[in-house]
N, C-alpha and C positions, 0 to 999 in steps of 0.2 A: 845522326840527327836524333834528338830527344823529343818524345811526345809528352806534353804536359799532362800529368795524371788527372787533372780536373777536366780534361777534354778528351774522353775516350773516342777512338775512331776504329773503323774496320780497315784492316790492312789490305791494300790492293794486291792483286795477284795471288790471293789465298784461295785455293780451289774449294775449300769448305765454306767460305763466306756466303755463298749462294744457297747452301743447304741447311746450315745451322746458324744460330745467332752467335757471332763471335765479336767480342768487344776488346780491342787492343787497349790495354791499360798503361803499358810502358814499352818503350822501344829506344834502345841506346846502344852505342858501340860497346863491345866487350874489351877487356884488357888482353884477351887472346887475339892475336892478329888474324884478320880475315873472318872474324866472328862478330855477331851482334846478339844482344839479349832482348827477347820480346816476351812480354807477359800478357796473357789473354784470358778473359773470362768467356767460357763457352757454355751455351745453354742448348740442351738437346730435348726437344719435346718427347713426351712419353710415346714409346713405340717407334721412334725414329732412329735410324742408323746413320752414322757419319759417312759410310762408304769406305771401302778399303783405300787407305792413303798412307803417305809417309812424310817425314819432315827432314830437312837437310841438316840435322844436328840432334842433340839430346832434347827430350821433353821430360821435364820434372813436373808431375801433376798431383793434384789433390782434389778429391771429390767433396764438394761443398754441400750438395743436396742430391737426393735420388739414389737409384740403384742402376749401375752401369755395367753391362757385359762388355768386357774388353777382349776381343779376339786378336791374337798376335801371331803372325806367321812363324811357324816353327816352335811355338810355345803353347802350354796349356791355356785354355780360356780362363779369364779371371772374372769373378763377380765382385764389383767394388761398390761399397756403400759410403754414405756420408761419413767423412772422417778418415777414409782410406787414401793413402798415397800410392802413386805409381811412377815408374821410370821407364821411358821408352828409348831404346838405343837408336842412333842415327840411321836413317833410311831403312827402318824396319816397318814393313807393311802391317797395318793394324786397322781395326774397325771397332768403333764404340757404338753400342746400342743402349738407349735408355729403356729400362724394363718397366718404368712407371711405378705407381700411378702418377707421380708428380714429375715435373720437368727436372731433368738432371742438370746440375750445374757443376762445372769443374774449372779450377784455376790451374793454368799451365804456364810454366816458364820455359822458354826455348832458348837454347844456346846454339845458334845456327849460323851457317855460312852466309856471309854478307851478299846482298843482291840476288838471293835465291827466293823463290816463292816459299812462304811458310809451310804450305801443305800442297801436295800433288797427289791426285788420284792415281792408284796403281792398277785398278780393275774397272 
């Protein structure tokens, strides 16, 4: 199923949708069997954390605005600024916190298992 890019929506079943502003920009089948590609714009208000969560596939991300602390289970904490990319391995628990003073904005493209929630809280 494809989502018309002129009509952004919030993906149902996404655990983070109630905590952060997440706008689904694209959603379509992948050429990889059993996978789909979902692109999301996430806005994190200053001082807010996403909560520890994971995704059922890769997340390829780019910080559009703000400064985001990215805690990744088993890895050093990253401080990401506007213009910085990041890559999250499948099912890796992580937590993003916007350090302010402005709202953090990130663009993420997910290559995830079909029919799985895009994000699931782990703690």
